[in-house]
Residue, then its C-alpha position, 0 to 999 in steps of 0.5 A: x518311833x522311840x516314845x522318848x524322840x517323839x515330838x509332841x503337838x500342843x495345840x494352843x489355838x496353833x499347832x507348836x510342835x514340842x521336842x524331847x528336851x522341851x517335856x524334861x525342861x517343863x517337867x524339872x520346872x513342876x518337879x521346882x515348883x512341887x516344893x512349899x519354898x520355893x513357891x514361897x521365894x517365887x510369891x515374895x520376888x513378884x514382890x520384886x527385887x530381893x537380897x537373900x538375907x532379904x527373903x531369909x528374913x521375910x520367911x523365916x529360913x537360915x541364908x544357905x537353905x534360901x541361897x541353896x533353893x535360890x539356887x535351883x530357881x537359877x537354874x531352871x531360869x525361873x529367877x534371875x539375878x545381878x550384882x551391885x558391888x558385891x551384893x546379888x539381888x534376885x527377882x522373876x526371871x519375866x512375867x511369865x513366873x507370875x502368870x504360872x504362878x496366877x493360873x496354877x493358882x487361879x484352876x486351885x479356886x476354879x475346883x474349891x468351887x466345885 
């Protein structure tokens, strides 16, 4: 079987098949999380919903730069958006986003302790 088409079995207490497209999506998600600005946006959204203008103010970044990063995060389903009249409001997509960030920082802290 071609390695690119191979399915992977993940051991998470029960066997679960992960197809190559899921692996690709996961890789893109981790690449997105590799950017400090996007991480800062996700952490900020962990406090609740926010407009791009408010995110820009909080992070000291141009709104166009924040909007660009929000689009990338939206495309990867890490943030969601809703319209309220002419305003777009962003939030973390779901509790899994915060859990990913929390788990990653817990891992880093554990490494620092050793």
